C-alpha positions as CSV (number, residue, x, y, z in Angstrom):
1,M,0.0,0.0,0.0
2,Y,1.1,3.5,-0.8
3,T,0.4,6.9,0.7
4,I,-1.0,9.7,-1.4
5,G,2.4,11.4,-1.1
6,Q,4.2,8.4,-2.4
7,V,1.9,8.1,-5.3
8,A,2.1,11.8,-6.1
9,E,5.9,11.5,-6.2
10,Q,5.9,8.3,-8.3
11,F,3.6,9.8,-10.9
12,G,4.9,13.4,-10.9
13,L,1.5,14.7,-9.8
14,S,0.5,16.9,-7.0
15,V,-1.3,15.5,-3.9
16,S,-4.2,17.9,-4.7
17,T,-4.5,16.4,-8.2
18,L,-4.9,12.9,-6.6
19,R,-7.4,14.3,-4.1
20,Y,-9.3,15.9,-7.0
21,Y,-9.4,12.6,-8.9
22,D,-10.7,10.8,-5.8
23,K,-13.3,13.5,-5.2
24,E,-14.4,13.1,-8.9
25,G,-14.9,9.4,-8.4
26,L,-12.0,8.1,-10.4
27,F,-10.9,5.7,-7.7
28,P,-14.2,4.0,-6.8
29,G,-12.5,1.3,-4.6
30,L,-9.8,3.4,-3.0
31,E,-9.1,2.1,0.5
32,R,-9.1,4.4,3.5
33,I,-7.5,3.6,6.8
34,N,-8.5,6.0,9.6
35,G,-9.6,8.4,6.8
36,I,-6.2,8.2,5.1
37,R,-6.1,7.2,1.5
38,R,-4.1,4.1,0.8
39,F,-3.3,3.2,-2.8
40,G,-2.8,-0.4,-3.9
41,D,-1.4,-1.8,-7.1
42,R,-4.9,-1.8,-8.7
43,D,-5.2,1.9,-7.9
44,L,-1.8,2.6,-9.4
45,E,-2.8,0.8,-12.6
46,A,-6.1,2.8,-12.6
47,L,-4.0,6.0,-12.3
48,R,-1.9,4.9,-15.3
49,V,-5.0,4.6,-17.3
50,I,-6.5,7.8,-16.0
51,E,-3.3,9.7,-16.9
52,C,-3.2,8.1,-20.3
53,L,-6.9,9.1,-21.0
54,K,-6.3,12.6,-19.7
55,K,-3.2,13.1,-21.9
56,S,-5.2,11.8,-24.8
57,G,-7.6,14.7,-24.4
58,L,-10.5,12.9,-22.6
59,E,-12.4,15.0,-20.2
60,I,-12.7,14.1,-16.5
61,R,-16.4,13.2,-16.8
62,D,-15.6,10.8,-19.6
63,I,-12.7,9.3,-17.6
64,R,-15.1,8.9,-14.7
65,Q,-17.6,7.1,-17.0
66,F,-14.7,4.8,-18.1
67,M,-13.8,4.0,-14.5
68,E,-17.4,3.3,-13.6
69,W,-17.6,0.9,-16.5
70,C,-14.4,-0.8,-15.2
71,A,-16.1,-1.2,-11.8
72,Q,-19.2,-2.7,-13.4
73,G,-17.2,-5.6,-14.8
74,S,-17.1,-7.5,-18.0
75,A,-20.5,-6.5,-19.3
76,T,-19.0,-3.1,-20.2
77,Y,-16.0,-4.4,-22.2
78,P,-17.7,-3.2,-25.5
79,Q,-18.2,0.4,-24.2
80,R,-14.7,0.5,-22.9
81,R,-13.2,-0.8,-26.1
82,E,-15.3,1.7,-28.1
83,L,-14.1,4.7,-26.0
84,L,-10.5,3.6,-26.3
85,W,-10.8,3.1,-30.1
86,K,-12.2,6.6,-30.4
87,Q,-9.4,8.1,-28.3
88,K,-6.8,6.2,-30.2
89,A,-8.2,7.7,-33.4
90,T,-8.1,11.2,-31.9
91,V,-4.5,10.7,-30.7
92,E,-3.5,9.4,-34.2
93,A,-5.1,12.5,-35.8
94,D,-3.3,14.8,-33.4
95,M,0.0,13.1,-34.1
96,E,-0.5,13.5,-37.8
97,R,-1.2,17.2,-37.3
98,L,2.0,17.5,-35.2
99,R,4.0,15.7,-37.9
100,D,2.7,18.3,-40.4
101,T,3.7,21.1,-38.0
102,L,7.1,19.5,-37.4
103,A,7.7,19.3,-41.2
104,M,7.0,23.0,-41.6
105,L,9.3,23.8,-38.6
106,N,12.1,21.6,-40.0
107,Y,11.8,23.3,-43.4
108,K,11.8,26.8,-41.9
109,C,14.7,26.1,-39.6
110,W,16.7,24.9,-42.6
111,Y,15.4,27.8,-44.7
112,Y,16.6,30.5,-42.3
113,E,19.9,28.7,-41.6
114,Q,20.6,29.0,-45.3
115,A,19.4,32.6,-45.4
116,I,21.7,33.5,-42.5
117,R,24.6,31.8,-44.2
118,D,23.8,33.6,-47.5
119,G,23.0,36.9,-45.9
120,N,19.6,37.1,-47.7
121,E,16.8,34.9,-48.9
122,D,17.5,35.3,-52.7
123,R,18.8,31.8,-53.2
124,M,16.0,30.3,-51.2
125,H,13.4,32.1,-53.2
126,S,14.7,30.7,-56.4
127,M,15.4,27.2,-55.1
128,G,13.0,24.4,-56.1
129,P,12.3,21.3,-54.0
130,D,14.5,19.2,-56.3
131,E,17.5,21.3,-55.3
132,M,16.9,20.8,-51.5
133,P,18.5,18.1,-49.4
134,E,16.3,15.0,-49.4
135,E,15.1,15.2,-45.8
136,I,14.3,18.9,-46.2
137,R,12.6,18.3,-49.6
138,G,10.3,15.9,-47.8
139,A,9.5,18.4,-45.1
140,Y,9.0,21.1,-47.7
141,L,6.7,19.0,-49.8
142,R,4.6,18.0,-46.7
143,A,4.4,21.6,-45.5
144,H,3.7,22.8,-49.1
145,A,0.9,20.4,-49.5
146,L,-0.7,21.8,-46.4
147,T,-0.4,25.4,-47.7
148,A,-1.1,24.9,-51.4
149,G,-1.4,28.3,-53.1
150,E,0.4,30.1,-50.3
151,E,3.9,31.4,-50.6
152,L,6.2,29.8,-48.1
153,R,8.6,32.1,-46.3
């Protein structure tokens, strides 16, 4: 069994965050001894899931629903699976957007590195993608596809 302070330290969370999660019903079976919260291994695993769902963008009320389904047993496997599939798709879409953003940032970092080296942007303005290093060309093409019709600077 672990104290709230030990769990907070282990997970890099504040004690107040754990108290909030408990108040919101995210630990339905949390044991208390003389009013003091005691976390077992199942609670730690629940917290790992809670933190994962939170980082995926799920709201506390939806996490609470998930935890309630967990407490209800195997009859709620389909609901839990559906929620997780939806969050997985959300995270994958977020990751794709971040890859697009990273491509633009990589291209622009390279672009300005060249402009600084040259003392101006003239060469960069006249350079086509086929004249760029391969990894930068990929970033440029990905970023350019997102901003079709816009001039990249």
